[in-house]
Backbone as CSV, one residue per row, in Angstrom:
resi,resn,N_x,N_y,N_z,CA_x,CA_y,CA_z,C_x,C_y,C_z
1,LYS,254.036,51.695,275.399,253.538,51.112,277.188,253.964,49.787,277.213
2,MET,254.509,49.466,278.444,255.235,47.948,278.503,254.267,47.438,279.949
3,SER,253.983,46.196,279.877,252.901,45.756,280.976,253.535,45.618,282.276
4,ASN,254.825,44.846,282.676,255.079,45.145,283.746,257.144,44.726,283.349
5,SER,257.484,45.126,284.761,259.261,44.949,284.737,259.812,43.813,284.014
6,SER,258.765,42.850,284.170,259.360,41.304,283.716,259.589,41.452,282.417
7,SER,258.830,42.171,281.487,259.108,42.141,280.097,259.800,42.970,279.584
8,ILE,260.404,43.560,280.535,261.628,44.923,280.266,262.737,44.051,280.213
9,THR,263.627,44.179,279.169,264.928,43.642,278.750,266.090,44.835,278.736
10,LYS,265.447,45.705,278.394,266.520,46.754,278.179,265.971,48.072,278.675
11,PHE,266.918,49.186,279.539,266.562,50.527,279.504,267.187,51.613,278.249
12,LEU,266.435,52.504,277.983,267.054,53.332,277.512,267.646,54.803,278.084
13,LEU,268.774,55.163,278.430,269.396,56.087,278.928,269.361,57.336,278.310
14,ARG,269.420,58.600,278.865,269.272,59.693,278.542,270.600,60.439,277.773
15,ALA,270.820,60.624,276.112,271.722,60.967,275.534,272.145,62.490,276.099
16,PHE,273.177,62.782,275.974,273.890,63.933,276.426,273.593,64.864,274.959
17,ALA,273.394,64.567,273.580,273.105,65.110,272.884,272.711,64.274,271.789
18,ASP,271.940,65.138,270.648,271.450,64.211,269.465,272.523,64.174,268.355
19,MET,273.162,65.432,268.005,274.346,65.549,267.007,275.273,65.137,267.368
20,ARG,275.936,64.088,266.395,277.154,63.613,266.250,278.500,64.397,266.896
21,ASP,278.815,65.564,266.547,279.917,66.326,267.117,279.563,66.470,268.429
22,LEU,278.738,67.221,268.896,277.876,67.048,270.532,278.315,65.550,270.996
23,GLN,277.817,64.753,270.623,278.066,63.417,271.107,279.798,62.911,271.651
24,LEU,280.391,63.444,270.381,281.965,62.749,270.166,282.354,64.160,271.302
25,LEU,281.980,65.309,271.401,282.502,66.319,272.335,282.138,65.505,273.866
26,HIS,281.108,65.229,274.066,280.619,64.703,275.085,281.355,63.240,275.592
27,PHE,281.893,62.415,274.642,282.494,61.544,274.892,283.953,61.988,275.514
28,TRP,284.624,62.754,274.316,286.306,62.949,275.131,285.888,63.951,276.350
29,LEU,284.943,64.733,276.586,284.845,65.824,277.955,285.022,64.512,279.023
30,PHE,283.970,63.772,278.859,284.218,62.599,280.059,285.174,61.748,280.092
31,LEU,285.692,61.539,278.987,287.211,60.791,278.985,288.293,61.487,279.750
32,GLY,288.245,62.770,279.774,289.242,63.402,280.468,289.104,63.902,281.850
33,ILE,287.285,63.753,282.024,287.395,63.630,283.487,287.864,62.707,284.321
34,TYR,287.223,61.351,283.438,287.570,60.132,284.085,288.837,59.886,284.069
35,LEU,289.628,59.918,283.077,291.368,59.960,283.310,291.770,60.531,284.600
36,ALA,291.352,61.920,284.839,292.165,62.672,285.715,291.237,62.215,286.879
37,ALA,290.211,61.897,287.139,289.775,61.135,288.294,290.635,59.981,288.614
38,LEU,290.901,59.094,287.592,291.385,57.597,287.718,292.799,58.040,288.406
39,LEU,293.541,59.063,287.546,294.786,59.271,287.867,294.950,59.838,289.245
40,GLY,294.224,60.899,289.371,294.435,61.418,290.963,293.888,60.454,292.188
41,ASN,293.029,59.689,292.119,292.689,58.855,293.145,293.760,57.902,293.064
42,SER,294.315,57.345,291.898,295.227,56.053,291.985,296.410,56.400,292.773
43,LEU,297.003,57.833,292.419,298.100,58.590,292.900,297.840,58.450,294.831
44,ILE,296.931,59.073,295.207,296.467,58.951,296.327,296.491,57.597,297.027
45,ILE,295.993,56.623,296.305,295.714,55.166,296.983,297.204,54.558,297.283
46,THR,298.215,55.107,296.252,299.371,54.797,296.022,300.517,54.864,297.005
47,ALA,300.216,56.594,297.259,301.185,57.179,298.128,300.966,56.852,299.198
48,ILE,299.393,56.819,299.667,299.020,56.284,301.261,299.642,54.915,301.711
49,ALA,299.101,53.812,300.399,299.529,52.682,300.884,301.331,52.536,301.127
50,CYS,302.070,53.133,300.147,303.410,52.886,300.221,303.904,53.692,301.418
51,ASP,303.701,54.974,301.796,304.422,55.756,302.805,303.996,55.651,304.294
52,HIS,304.922,55.074,304.867,304.542,54.471,306.422,303.986,56.111,307.035
53,HIS,304.638,56.937,306.755,304.238,58.386,307.517,302.796,58.988,307.590
54,LEU,302.570,58.144,306.217,300.702,58.646,306.121,299.780,57.318,306.809
55,HIS,300.425,56.543,307.377,299.503,55.812,307.954,298.987,55.992,309.237
56,THR,298.031,57.177,309.322,297.713,57.749,310.408,295.980,57.982,310.002
57,PRO,295.051,57.837,310.861,293.499,57.903,310.557,293.218,58.772,309.641
58,MET,293.453,60.012,309.546,293.120,60.973,308.276,293.741,60.482,306.954
59,TYR,294.609,59.886,307.066,295.004,59.220,305.361,294.565,57.864,305.495
60,PHE,294.135,57.203,306.464,293.552,55.970,306.253,291.985,56.459,305.804
61,PHE,291.348,57.016,306.250,289.791,57.703,305.747,290.323,58.501,304.374
62,LEU,290.960,59.021,303.799,291.228,59.401,302.958,291.388,58.388,301.797
63,LEU,292.291,57.447,301.962,292.727,56.285,301.389,291.256,55.904,301.143
64,ASN,290.354,55.435,301.799,288.940,54.784,301.568,288.151,55.567,300.655
65,LEU,288.296,57.154,300.972,287.494,57.904,300.189,287.621,57.771,298.679
66,SER,289.322,57.655,298.469,289.834,57.408,296.823,288.835,56.129,296.682
67,ILE,289.200,55.114,297.262,288.557,53.912,296.594,287.265,54.082,295.873
68,LEU,286.342,54.744,296.864,285.367,54.932,296.775,285.230,55.889,295.433
69,ASP,285.727,56.650,295.259,285.583,57.649,294.174,285.768,57.154,292.977
70,PHE,287.330,56.075,293.164,287.499,55.747,291.667,286.465,54.264,291.273
71,GLY,285.893,54.081,292.575,284.724,53.001,291.831,283.202,53.490,291.385
72,SER,282.909,54.816,292.158,281.785,55.825,292.057,282.011,56.079,290.584
73,ILE,282.843,56.706,290.101,283.025,57.157,288.642,282.722,55.809,287.546
74,SER,283.742,55.042,287.736,283.828,53.936,287.047,282.365,53.182,286.776
75,THR,281.373,53.419,287.789,280.162,52.883,287.761,279.423,53.550,286.585
76,THR,279.351,54.739,286.566,278.495,55.545,285.571,278.878,56.106,284.418
77,VAL,280.116,56.474,284.577,280.955,57.583,283.182,281.146,56.398,282.254
78,PRO,281.763,55.210,282.056,282.281,54.304,281.240,281.268,54.209,280.046
79,LYS,280.009,53.935,280.485,278.925,53.349,279.885,278.449,54.565,279.208
80,SER,278.399,56.023,279.802,277.540,56.676,279.608,278.605,57.070,278.066
81,MET,279.897,56.945,278.127,281.005,57.354,277.329,280.839,56.388,276.048
82,ALA,280.646,55.311,276.591,280.304,54.071,275.323,279.002,54.458,274.419
83,ASN,278.073,54.856,275.017,276.786,55.232,274.465,277.212,56.455,273.449
84,SER,277.796,57.534,274.054,277.958,58.516,273.304,278.766,58.132,271.913
85,LEU,279.667,57.433,271.981,280.785,56.685,271.395,280.145,55.923,270.241
86,TRP,279.225,55.263,270.243,278.670,54.379,269.409,277.152,54.669,268.984
87,ASN,276.771,55.770,269.616,275.593,56.460,269.306,274.269,55.475,269.391
88,THR,274.343,55.314,270.632,273.064,54.361,271.216,272.970,54.683,272.749
89,ARG,271.711,54.175,273.022,271.164,54.844,274.455,271.134,53.301,275.187
90,THR,271.108,52.345,274.520,270.484,51.503,275.554,271.500,50.517,276.541
91,ILE,270.728,49.996,277.752,271.767,49.528,278.889,270.501,48.426,279.325
92,SER,271.346,46.954,279.288,270.501,45.878,279.829,269.828,45.999,281.051
93,PHE,268.621,45.297,281.346,267.997,45.389,282.725,268.984,44.945,283.521
94,THR,270.178,43.774,283.203,270.721,43.599,284.541,272.090,44.698,284.465
95,GLY,272.369,45.277,283.473,273.217,46.187,283.468,273.162,47.415,284.123
96,CYS,271.453,47.651,284.313,270.975,48.774,284.641,271.246,48.724,286.213
97,THR,270.430,47.496,286.677,270.704,46.809,288.221,271.930,46.946,288.815
98,ALA,272.622,46.065,287.864,274.328,46.163,288.582,274.566,48.127,289.069
99,GLU,274.702,48.843,287.570,275.008,49.915,288.062,274.318,50.925,289.125
100,PHE,272.815,50.369,289.307,271.967,50.926,290.461,272.784,50.556,291.409
101,PHE,273.131,49.315,291.909,273.568,48.883,293.238,274.876,49.289,293.441
102,PHE,276.035,49.223,292.298,277.033,49.911,292.736,276.966,51.243,293.230
103,PHE,276.502,52.148,292.265,276.467,53.494,292.479,275.891,53.819,293.968
104,ALA,274.389,53.107,294.243,273.961,53.374,295.534,275.347,52.924,297.095
105,PHE,275.800,51.705,296.270,276.585,51.601,297.467,277.689,52.108,297.643
106,LEU,278.257,52.572,296.364,279.448,53.658,296.944,279.092,54.721,297.303
107,ILE,278.288,55.485,296.782,277.702,57.211,296.951,277.656,56.775,298.599
108,THR,276.621,56.300,298.981,276.053,55.919,300.346,277.475,55.720,301.579
109,THR,278.339,54.794,301.111,279.319,54.423,301.921,280.545,55.981,301.944
110,GLU,280.459,56.476,300.678,281.234,58.043,300.625,280.528,58.950,301.667
111,PHE,279.241,58.908,301.655,278.618,60.062,302.447,279.190,59.452,303.950
112,PHE,278.846,58.439,304.593,278.933,57.643,306.288,280.559,58.301,306.112
113,LEU,281.621,58.199,305.022,283.030,58.208,305.008,282.893,59.567,305.400
114,LEU,282.721,60.493,304.710,282.724,62.036,304.882,282.561,62.448,306.597
115,THR,281.456,61.626,306.973,280.690,61.934,308.342,282.146,61.581,309.382
116,LEU,282.674,60.156,308.888,284.034,60.095,309.791,284.874,61.210,309.604
117,MET,285.206,61.595,308.555,286.179,62.055,308.379,286.017,63.760,309.040
118,ALA,284.698,63.900,309.080,284.489,65.223,310.054,284.808,64.807,311.673
119,TYR,284.330,63.582,311.958,284.752,63.268,313.196,286.126,63.311,313.673
120,ASP,287.052,63.049,312.642,288.447,62.534,313.066,289.050,64.139,312.968
121,ARG,288.664,65.053,311.837,289.268,66.498,312.226,288.767,67.090,313.755
122,TYR,287.205,66.894,313.656,287.110,67.183,315.449,287.848,66.725,316.754
123,VAL,287.784,65.425,316.051,288.867,64.819,317.610,290.503,65.603,317.614
124,ALA,290.652,65.658,316.182,292.407,66.097,316.044,292.340,67.599,316.679
125,ILE,291.575,68.066,316.229,291.527,69.822,316.662,291.092,70.240,318.245
126,CYS,290.015,69.291,318.479,289.175,69.868,319.797,289.949,69.063,320.743
127,GLN,290.099,67.645,320.626,290.301,66.881,321.584,291.762,66.430,321.370
128,PRO,292.856,67.039,321.225,293.953,66.190,320.818,294.280,65.504,321.699
129,LEU,294.498,65.591,322.855,294.833,64.403,323.667,294.402,63.113,323.783
130,HIS,293.025,63.141,323.314,292.291,61.874,323.228,292.294,61.170,321.672
131,TYR,293.037,62.170,320.914,293.374,61.066,319.623,293.430,60.117,319.608
132,GLY,294.689,59.764,319.998,295.283,58.186,319.861,294.222,57.235,320.705
133,THR,293.745,57.669,321.533,292.767,56.590,322.433,291.146,56.463,321.228
134,LEU,290.801,57.765,320.947,289.435,57.615,320.374,289.641,56.940,318.806
135,LEU,291.021,57.552,318.038,291.103,57.014,317.292,292.431,55.952,316.876
136,GLY,292.234,55.278,317.094,293.169,54.302,317.294,292.901,53.496,316.305
137,SER,294.047,52.527,315.397,293.797,51.577,314.163,292.859,50.713,314.577
138,ARG,292.423,49.981,315.501,291.433,49.260,315.647,289.560,50.045,315.460
139,ALA,289.780,50.955,315.907,288.570,51.879,316.052,288.360,52.368,314.679
140,CYS,289.598,52.603,313.951,289.174,53.521,312.516,288.991,52.007,311.704
141,ALA,289.516,51.171,311.846,289.222,50.012,311.092,287.675,49.571,311.133
142,HIS,287.427,49.745,312.476,285.921,49.222,312.704,284.975,50.519,312.456
143,MET,285.072,51.594,312.147,284.378,52.755,311.702,284.424,52.392,310.172
144,ALA,285.530,52.116,309.444,285.331,52.026,308.210,284.415,51.010,307.821
145,ALA,285.054,49.906,308.309,283.999,48.640,308.089,282.653,48.888,308.327
146,ALA,282.077,49.870,309.265,280.658,50.181,309.147,280.531,50.706,308.464
147,ALA,280.983,51.731,307.960,280.845,52.582,306.821,280.332,51.781,305.658
148,TRP,281.530,50.999,305.130,281.128,49.980,303.947,279.943,49.316,304.283
149,GLY,279.782,48.648,305.515,278.783,47.618,305.680,277.443,48.387,305.383
150,SER,277.529,49.468,306.173,276.447,50.100,306.008,275.557,50.390,304.518
151,GLY,276.702,51.109,304.006,276.214,51.155,302.496,276.063,50.085,301.662
152,PHE,276.577,49.146,301.761,276.012,47.756,301.313,274.980,47.535,301.735
153,LEU,274.351,47.237,302.779,272.968,46.955,302.949,272.195,47.839,302.524
154,TYR,272.436,48.907,302.696,271.524,50.480,302.027,271.298,50.044,300.622
155,ALA,272.120,49.616,299.947,272.104,49.259,298.426,271.495,48.334,298.036
156,VAL,271.486,47.178,298.620,270.694,45.833,298.424,269.334,46.195,298.800
157,LEU,269.164,47.005,300.160,267.504,46.967,300.145,266.879,48.121,299.032
158,HIS,267.676,49.217,298.553,267.209,49.830,297.331,267.218,49.415,296.426
159,THR,268.018,48.310,295.943,267.813,47.684,294.319,266.886,46.727,294.722
160,ALA,266.803,45.795,295.727,265.370,44.792,295.868,264.346,45.553,295.871
161,ASN,264.143,46.730,296.451,262.829,47.480,296.511,262.387,47.749,295.179
162,THR,263.579,48.849,294.530,263.392,49.244,293.440,262.751,48.410,292.328
163,PHE,263.491,47.368,292.044,263.565,46.876,290.790,262.691,45.554,291.056
164,SER,261.835,45.554,292.504,260.749,44.728,292.657,259.244,45.605,292.202
165,ILE,259.200,46.701,291.938,258.266,47.149,291.666,257.641,46.996,290.163
166,PRO,256.489,46.925,290.075,255.987,46.768,288.565,255.921,48.137,287.881
167,LEU,257.154,48.051,286.531,256.946,49.397,285.677,256.256,49.007,284.839
168,CYS,255.328,50.047,284.298,254.480,50.149,282.972,254.608,51.633,282.445
169,GLN,255.379,52.207,282.697,255.206,53.728,281.741,256.718,53.635,280.859
170,GLY,256.555,52.541,280.039,257.725,52.381,279.038,259.076,52.345,279.718
171,ASN,260.644,52.470,279.259,261.513,51.743,279.461,262.585,53.110,279.385
172,ALA,261.980,54.434,279.247,263.030,55.599,278.561,263.446,56.248,279.945
173,LEU,264.571,56.386,280.617,264.983,56.915,281.904,265.710,58.168,281.361
174,HIS,265.327,59.356,281.886,265.660,60.622,281.832,266.713,61.022,282.502
175,GLN,267.985,60.265,282.362,269.101,60.187,283.314,270.175,59.508,282.491
176,PHE,271.306,59.856,282.532,272.533,59.310,282.052,273.007,57.923,282.495
177,PHE,272.588,57.528,283.550,272.714,56.233,284.460,271.715,56.035,285.310
178,CYS,271.337,54.887,285.898,270.290,54.402,286.380,270.092,54.473,288.028
179,GLU,269.146,55.466,287.904,269.144,56.469,288.953,267.710,55.975,289.690
180,ILE,267.455,56.099,291.071,266.231,55.692,291.922,265.094,56.668,291.153
181,PRO,265.248,57.725,291.462,263.849,58.934,290.825,263.445,58.395,289.398
182,GLN,264.452,58.382,288.601,263.885,58.008,287.084,263.593,56.673,287.176
183,ILE,264.096,55.805,287.927,263.138,54.400,287.707,261.865,54.557,288.275
184,LEU,261.547,55.208,289.209,260.399,55.408,290.154,259.456,56.011,289.090
185,LYS,259.656,56.921,288.055,258.872,57.475,287.413,258.076,56.264,286.451
186,LEU,258.720,55.179,286.251,258.309,54.297,285.261,257.273,53.522,286.050
187,ALA,257.292,53.462,287.422,256.387,52.684,288.138,254.972,52.385,287.640
188,CYS,254.087,51.406,287.975,252.902,51.669,287.872,252.049,52.264,289.062
189,SER,251.124,53.288,288.715,250.540,53.952,289.937,250.988,54.000,291.206
190,HIS,250.397,53.497,292.253,251.374,53.731,293.721,252.028,52.609,293.955
191,SER,252.531,51.916,292.994,253.104,50.557,293.904,254.905,50.957,293.990
192,TYR,254.886,52.552,294.034,256.187,52.811,293.911,256.514,53.502,295.478
193,LEU,255.416,53.593,296.683,255.285,54.301,297.335,255.889,53.688,298.763
194,ARG,256.410,52.208,298.443,257.285,51.436,299.352,258.605,52.211,299.424
195,GLU,258.650,52.503,298.076,260.332,52.862,297.961,260.230,54.327,298.449
196,VAL,259.363,54.710,298.177,259.525,56.642,298.530,259.766,56.680,299.924
197,GLY,258.852,55.534,300.763,259.040,55.483,302.327,260.511,55.264,302.487
198,LEU,260.951,54.350,301.665,262.519,53.755,301.965,263.149,55.143,302.038
199,LEU,262.988,55.941,301.019,263.700,57.406,300.775,263.649,58.395,301.343
200,ILE,262.570,58.542,302.221,262.245,59.312,303.482,263.197,58.739,304.550
201,PHE,263.197,57.526,304.911,264.197,57.167,305.902,265.448,57.498,305.973
202,SER,265.876,57.511,303.986,267.305,57.512,303.769,267.754,58.753,304.230
203,ALA,266.466,59.635,303.712,266.883,61.165,304.065,267.152,61.490,305.248
204,PHE,266.303,60.880,306.188,266.403,60.935,307.953,267.875,60.841,308.245
205,MET,268.117,59.776,307.497,269.515,59.003,308.406,270.914,59.983,307.310
206,PHE,270.668,60.693,306.294,271.609,61.358,306.049,271.544,62.943,306.887
207,TRP,270.256,63.436,307.057,270.375,64.393,307.611,270.946,64.464,308.824
208,TRP,270.888,63.231,309.719,271.634,63.247,310.779,273.264,63.350,310.613
209,CYS,273.647,62.532,309.727,274.946,62.829,309.270,275.493,64.130,309.009
210,PHE,274.412,64.733,308.167,274.894,66.176,307.838,275.035,67.417,309.164
211,VAL,274.095,66.979,310.109,274.006,67.925,311.220,275.023,67.392,312.128
212,PHE,275.616,66.033,312.341,276.678,65.854,312.568,278.078,66.864,312.649
213,ILE,278.202,66.578,311.132,279.414,67.004,309.924,279.241,68.553,310.648
214,VAL,278.009,69.192,310.171,277.916,70.783,310.552,278.040,71.075,311.778
215,VAL,277.759,70.394,313.098,278.427,70.478,314.295,279.742,70.601,314.867
216,SER,280.046,69.428,314.269,281.426,69.062,314.043,282.524,70.530,313.535
217,TYR,281.683,70.790,312.553,282.795,72.106,312.036,282.701,73.290,312.747
218,VAL,281.389,73.448,313.336,280.931,74.677,314.015,281.956,74.440,315.308
219,GLN,282.184,73.102,316.125,283.178,73.139,316.933,284.727,73.720,316.886
220,ILE,284.750,72.596,315.326,286.143,72.916,314.968,286.847,74.276,314.628
221,PHE,285.864,75.175,314.029,286.431,76.618,313.624,286.109,77.521,314.940
222,ARG,285.625,76.924,315.909,285.238,77.920,317.367,286.845,77.447,317.749
223,ALA,287.281,76.302,317.716,288.843,76.222,317.867,289.550,76.672,317.467
224,VAL,289.428,76.535,316.202,290.851,77.088,315.370,290.969,78.522,315.468
225,LEU,289.962,79.291,315.755,289.923,80.762,315.905,290.522,81.112,317.388
226,ARG,290.573,80.290,318.280,291.380,80.390,319.443,292.570,80.132,319.212
227,ILE,293.036,79.649,318.128,294.740,79.354,317.717,295.366,80.882,318.005
228,PRO,296.132,80.806,318.970,296.916,82.140,318.918,297.837,82.381,317.360
229,SER,298.330,81.237,316.697,299.374,81.641,315.711,298.446,81.612,314.923
230,GLU,299.101,82.457,313.659,298.210,82.781,312.398,298.437,81.653,311.415
231,GLN,299.706,80.922,311.529,300.430,79.921,310.704,299.246,78.774,311.070
232,GLY,299.019,78.752,312.213,298.337,77.337,312.973,296.962,77.333,312.507
233,ARG,296.257,78.250,312.667,294.922,78.686,311.905,294.881,78.438,310.737
234,HIS,295.984,78.855,309.799,295.665,78.827,308.445,295.913,77.070,308.357
235,LYS,296.694,76.671,308.685,297.001,75.001,308.553,295.869,74.396,308.978
236,ALA,294.894,74.359,309.967,293.748,74.036,310.540,292.466,74.204,309.500
237,PHE,292.413,75.546,308.958,291.291,75.952,307.829,291.868,75.263,306.559
238,SER,292.782,75.067,306.281,293.487,74.414,304.916,293.023,73.217,304.809
239,THR,292.728,72.341,306.260,292.460,70.759,306.054,291.079,70.876,305.949
240,CYS,290.381,71.928,306.733,288.687,71.618,306.856,288.071,72.440,305.925
241,LEU,288.486,73.492,305.290,287.558,73.744,304.624,287.245,73.326,303.206
242,PRO,288.293,72.547,302.481,287.893,71.649,301.383,287.178,70.572,301.493
243,HIS,287.099,70.185,302.597,286.213,68.964,303.205,284.698,69.426,303.349
244,LEU,284.725,70.548,303.814,283.526,71.341,304.485,282.873,71.698,302.460
245,VAL,283.720,72.189,301.731,283.194,72.611,300.304,282.635,71.082,299.761
246,MET,283.187,70.203,299.664,282.837,69.142,299.112,281.559,68.230,299.684
247,VAL,281.501,68.407,301.067,280.430,67.631,301.446,278.985,68.802,301.210
248,SER,279.269,69.908,301.349,278.238,70.592,301.014,277.542,70.529,299.537
249,LEU,278.892,70.421,298.299,278.206,70.205,297.060,277.322,69.255,297.195
250,PHE,277.940,67.887,297.434,277.663,66.548,297.633,276.114,66.296,297.878
251,ILE,275.908,67.209,299.362,274.575,66.974,299.746,273.501,67.803,298.922
252,SER,274.162,69.121,298.996,272.819,69.790,298.081,272.496,69.440,296.786
253,THR,273.381,68.939,295.825,273.101,68.309,294.744,272.600,67.028,294.809
254,GLY,272.768,66.149,295.939,271.869,65.022,295.742,270.674,65.245,296.543
255,THR,270.636,65.970,297.538,269.144,66.394,297.758,268.457,66.757,296.906
256,PHE,269.042,67.691,296.296,268.045,68.330,294.923,267.659,67.257,294.051
257,ALA,268.492,66.157,293.796,268.150,65.346,292.792,267.008,64.553,293.030
258,TYR,266.856,64.043,294.554,266.077,62.881,295.061,264.828,63.750,295.811
259,PHE,264.797,64.913,296.112,263.801,65.724,296.848,263.238,66.671,296.170
260,LYS,263.562,67.182,294.694,263.058,68.219,294.499,261.410,68.118,294.380
261,PRO,260.853,69.104,293.961,259.278,69.277,293.826,259.288,68.936,292.231
262,PRO,258.368,68.051,291.974,258.331,67.757,290.186,257.736,69.344,289.700
263,SER,257.584,70.209,289.757,257.429,71.013,289.144,258.504,71.902,288.493
264,ILE,259.770,71.778,289.348,261.211,72.681,288.974,261.821,71.220,288.021
265,SER,261.237,70.220,287.836,261.945,68.837,287.022,262.000,69.597,285.645
266,SER,263.388,69.534,284.954,263.601,69.481,283.674,264.543,68.737,283.482
267,PRO,264.711,67.838,282.173,265.664,67.146,282.024,266.743,67.504,281.749
268,SER,267.285,68.945,281.402,268.546,69.488,281.425,269.168,69.791,282.668
269,LEU,268.320,70.188,283.481,268.329,70.489,284.820,268.862,69.191,285.553
270,ASP,267.988,68.229,285.249,268.392,67.014,286.244,269.818,66.196,285.343
271,LEU,270.308,66.331,284.477,271.516,66.088,283.880,272.407,66.772,284.298
272,VAL,272.472,67.832,284.669,273.536,68.696,285.515,273.664,68.466,286.675
273,VAL,272.767,68.309,287.142,272.643,67.946,288.751,273.162,66.510,289.015
274,ALA,272.862,65.992,288.167,273.414,64.269,288.257,275.052,64.441,288.054
275,VAL,275.624,64.956,286.907,276.814,65.312,287.053,277.538,66.214,288.239
276,LEU,276.994,66.706,288.836,277.270,67.722,290.048,277.612,66.471,291.246
277,TYR,276.723,65.729,291.359,276.703,65.264,292.283,277.896,63.543,292.059
278,SER,277.366,63.185,291.137,277.899,61.708,290.620,279.053,61.725,289.956
279,VAL,279.527,62.954,289.251,280.926,62.864,288.420,281.923,63.722,288.965
280,VAL,281.694,65.019,289.121,282.284,65.875,289.863,283.382,65.591,291.437
281,PRO,282.576,65.314,292.247,283.299,65.040,293.486,284.306,63.990,293.471
282,SER,284.228,62.805,292.129,285.369,61.986,291.979,286.355,62.614,291.705
283,ALA,286.173,63.583,290.822,287.357,63.812,289.868,288.082,65.345,290.851
284,VAL,287.574,65.808,291.569,287.781,66.933,292.196,288.180,66.665,293.784
285,ASN,287.775,65.674,294.269,288.435,65.068,295.498,289.841,65.250,295.795
286,PRO,290.678,64.097,294.860,291.965,64.136,295.026,292.524,65.548,294.730
287,LEU,292.168,66.375,294.021,292.779,67.669,293.457,292.628,68.674,295.075
288,ILE,291.687,68.509,295.419,290.992,69.567,296.900,291.849,68.784,297.770
289,TYR,292.201,67.391,298.171,292.815,66.747,299.230,294.490,66.771,299.287
290,SER,294.995,66.537,298.106,296.431,66.614,297.663,296.750,68.528,297.919
291,MET,296.249,69.072,296.700,296.989,70.392,296.716,297.030,71.101,297.993
292,ARG,295.919,71.108,299.287,296.175,71.754,300.253,297.076,71.160,301.273
293,ASN,297.637,69.877,300.603,298.170,69.116,301.678,299.829,68.750,301.847
294,ARG,300.596,69.036,302.230,302.130,69.421,302.040,302.575,67.994,302.356
295,GLU,302.139,67.016,303.008,302.640,65.824,303.177,302.431,64.891,302.508
296,LEU,301.091,64.705,301.773,300.587,63.929,300.853,301.325,64.533,299.418
297,LYS,301.348,65.801,299.099,302.296,66.564,297.952,303.648,65.892,297.801
298,GLU,304.444,65.639,299.130,305.444,65.201,299.032,305.688,63.740,298.967
299,SER,304.826,63.149,299.428,304.780,61.561,299.246,304.523,61.274,297.810
300,ILE,303.982,62.254,297.157,303.422,61.807,295.679,304.362,61.995,294.845
């Protein structure tokens, strides 16, 4: 038992396995996913930046999404891989704080950006005549800046709040990266309630974004079903469905990780859920957005 957070200089992260062979398997598996994510997101960033045909709101938001995916997977996966490779579990207090901050910043910004992408698709399909005015280059820049700024403020607030809580339940985190629920488990008695209040406020914010996304898609699908040509319907669905699938995966696993009842908490389940919302989207997003998109494929 440790007396308080000031005496903690390092945390112990959860290892994926104790056996050496499985640790190395985890290393190679994560390395493969990580390289695929870096390659996919780099290709999208380069294609959109270099091809002036892709300088439209949809691709501008996709460029931002790829930058966020690039960053978020680079925040958690390399440290986990290094720990598996060197057969260690430690992360310094500063390292943990930085990992926590960047992950919260990038994931939150990504969620706001997915909301903007739903709005972009809604305007493109349901109000095409107003597209140029509602989503001009200045409006898009302001929206993206608002998403990044809100994510940054959110991360500062959570990081300052979480790491100011006295910790006296040891220093072992049951997760492969520094995550809010796992750090709160180390808190002394009721000192974590302030952070729980902040999490509940966050949940409302995310809930409103989710409702906005769902309502946008209901409108989009109603408009798409009225399109007379089958080819037109197919094109509209193929740009919207992948987005909806990723948003659903992201929200369901993230909500489960942060708000599930303690009775169904098991270390292996927590690990799987964390991989689903922190690693999988970054690796799969480039595939989903580029495979279903002819313009982007041609550009790449």
